[in-house]
C-alpha positions as CSV (number, residue, x, y, z in Angstrom):
1,M,200.5,78.3,111.2
2,A,203.1,77.7,108.5
3,K,202.5,79.3,105.1
4,Q,201.3,76.8,102.5
5,I,203.1,76.8,99.2
6,P,200.9,75.7,96.3
7,A,201.9,72.6,94.4
8,Y,201.3,71.7,90.8
9,L,200.5,68.4,89.1
10,V,201.9,68.4,85.6
11,A,200.9,65.8,83.0
12,S,201.4,65.0,79.4
13,S,199.6,62.2,77.5
14,F,199.4,61.1,73.9
15,M,195.9,61.0,72.3
16,A,195.8,58.4,69.6
17,E,193.2,58.7,66.8
18,G,190.0,57.0,67.7
19,H,190.8,57.1,71.5
20,G,187.9,56.4,73.8
21,S,186.1,59.1,75.8
22,L,187.6,60.7,78.9
23,D,184.1,61.7,80.1
24,P,184.0,58.9,82.8
25,Y,187.4,60.1,84.1
26,G,186.3,63.7,84.2
27,N,183.1,62.9,86.0
28,A,184.9,60.7,88.5
29,I,187.8,63.1,89.2
30,H,185.8,66.3,89.7
31,P,184.6,65.6,93.2
32,L,188.1,64.3,94.1
33,M,189.7,67.5,93.0
34,E,187.2,69.4,95.1
35,K,187.9,67.2,98.1
36,Y,191.7,67.8,97.9
37,G,191.5,71.4,96.9
38,G,192.7,70.8,93.3
39,E,192.0,73.1,90.5
40,L,192.4,72.6,86.8
41,L,194.5,75.5,85.4
42,V,195.3,74.3,81.9
43,G,194.2,71.3,79.9
44,G,193.8,70.0,76.4
45,D,195.6,70.5,73.0
46,P,198.5,72.8,73.5
47,K,198.1,74.2,70.0
48,Q,195.0,75.9,71.3
49,F,196.6,77.7,74.3
50,M,200.3,77.5,74.2
51,D,203.1,79.5,72.4
52,M,206.1,77.2,71.9
53,Y,209.4,79.2,72.3
54,E,212.0,76.5,72.5
55,G,212.0,72.8,71.8
56,E,209.4,70.7,70.1
57,W,206.0,69.5,71.1
58,K,205.1,66.1,69.7
59,E,202.0,65.8,67.6
60,G,199.2,64.3,69.5
61,A,200.6,65.2,73.0
62,R,198.2,66.8,75.4
63,F,199.1,69.0,78.5
64,T,197.4,69.3,81.8
65,L,198.2,71.5,84.8
66,F,196.5,71.3,88.2
67,R,197.1,73.5,91.3
68,F,196.8,72.2,94.8
69,P,197.0,74.2,98.1
70,S,200.2,72.3,99.1
71,M,202.4,69.3,98.2
72,D,200.7,67.4,101.0
73,A,197.3,68.0,99.4
74,L,198.6,66.9,96.0
75,Q,200.2,63.8,97.4
76,S,197.1,62.9,99.4
77,F,195.0,63.2,96.3
78,W,197.5,61.2,94.1
79,N,197.9,58.4,96.7
80,S,194.3,58.3,97.8
81,E,192.4,55.0,97.4
82,D,189.6,56.9,95.7
83,Y,192.0,58.3,93.0
84,Q,193.7,54.9,92.5
85,K,190.3,53.4,91.8
86,V,189.5,55.8,89.0
87,K,193.0,56.5,87.5
88,H,192.6,53.6,85.0
89,L,189.7,55.6,83.4
90,R,192.4,58.0,82.1
91,T,195.4,55.6,81.6
92,D,193.3,53.0,79.7
93,V,192.2,55.7,77.2
94,I,195.4,57.8,76.9
95,P,198.7,56.4,78.1
96,P,200.7,59.0,80.0
97,N,203.9,60.5,78.6
98,F,204.8,61.9,82.0
99,T,203.1,63.0,85.2
100,F,204.9,64.8,88.1
101,G,204.2,67.0,91.1
102,V,206.2,70.1,91.9
103,E,206.1,72.6,94.7
104,G,205.7,76.2,93.9
105,F,208.4,78.8,94.6
106,D,208.2,80.8,97.9
107,M,209.7,84.2,96.9
108,E,209.1,85.6,100.4
109,A,211.2,82.8,102.0
110,W,213.9,83.1,99.4
111,E,214.1,86.9,99.9
112,K,214.4,86.4,103.7
113,E,217.1,83.8,103.2
114,H,219.1,85.9,100.8
115,S,218.6,89.4,102.4
116,N,221.5,88.7,104.8
117,A,223.9,87.4,102.2
């Protein structure tokens, strides 16, 4: 069996003053995250948990980071009919700035590939 490399769903959204509640989205997404092996690692107002070293974080922007067991699991979650049905519960309340998926780094494979160099 091939080693699974974790994948990450990274998102930023802008929270306008007086925005609606994200509770319906949170309630709907929790069982979907479990189904696809997703786990919330970081979420909310970056001022509460992030040290900014370079660049500038825009006022009102939020940051969310999820981990999935693999890129296949992340893509299955994102493209699932179930998620597509509830996605608007998030985007109607807080428009996304960006959302992307990225596969983690496999140090073991890299070391094998470069050990003979």
